[in-house]
N, C-alpha and C positions, 0 to 999 in steps of 0.2 A: 399209302392207300391200304385199306383193310377190307378184305372180302371174306366171304364165307369159306370158299375153297371147295374143290370138287375132286373126285377120284378120276375125272376126265381131264387129262393134262391140257387139252386145248382150251378148256374153260378157264383154267388158271392163267394160261398164256394170254388170253384175251384181257384179263384184269391187269396183267403186267404191261401189256401194250398200252392200255388206257392210262395207266400210272405214268408210263414213260412220256406219253404225249402231254399229259397234264404238267409233268415236271418241266418239260421243254417250254410249254406255253407260259407257265408260271415263273420261269427262270429260277427254279429251285435247285440250288447247288447240291443239296443232300435230299435224297428220298429213298424209300424202300417200299416194297410191296410185301404185305403179310396176309396170312389167312388164319381163320379160326380153326378150320379142319383140314388143313394141308400145310405143306412146308413152303416157305419158311413161316413160322409162327410169329405172332406179334412180339414175343419176348426176344426172339432172334433179331428181328428188324430194329427194335428199339436199342438193343445192345450194339448193333452195328453203327447206328446213328450216334449213340453216345460215344463210342470208340472213335468216331470221326470228328468229335468235338461239338456235336449239337448241344445247344444250351436249353432247348425246349423241343418238344415234339407235338405236331398236330396230326391226329389220326383222322383221316378222311374215310368214312365208311362207304364202301361200295355196296350199299344195301338200299333197296327201294323204300322200305318202311322201318319204323321204330318197333321191330319185333322183339321177341324174347332174347335173341342174342345181343342186341344193342341195349336192351333194358336191364338184363341180368348178367350176362357173361362179360361183356366188354368193360363195364365199370369195375368189376372185380379184377380183371386183368390189368387195367390201367392203375388201379390203386396199388397193386403189387409191384408194378414196374416203376412207379414213382418212388416207392420205398427203396427198391433195389438200385435204381440208377441216380436218384436224387435230383432229377430234372423235372420241370413241369411238363405234364402231358395233357393237352386239351383234345376234346373230341368234337368234330363238326357234326352237324345234323345229317341224317340220311338224305337220300335224293328226293324222297316224298315231299311234295309241297313246292318244289322248285318250279317256277313258271315255265321253264323250257321243256319240262316233261310232256306237257300236253302238245306242244309244237312237234316234238319228236314223234309222238304217237300219230299225229295227223300226217306227218311226213311218211312214216312207215305205211300207213293205210293207203296213201296216194301211190306209193311205190307198188303196192300189191294190186291196186285197181288198174294199173296201166297194162 
């Protein structure tokens, strides 16, 4: 799971929590959480996965939209990591456009209205 990262530790912890839940639900034996602007960085996470025997890596962006970080920064990072580790790295789409997002927003609105 790849998030932006924050200087607020609890924000990064929230991403780690979601990553852990997703790994449990997805039955992923290997997973890491990484950040663009906090530790651990993506290169550290991919290094750990490669050292544990991963033959490929899927980066799941914890970003709502395909903004500048996903359009410009992430492709450069991935290209470098593929060269460095020699394993395929694929990148999933950001959360934007997923049909469950509108349901989540409606749910949040209903919680507020109560």
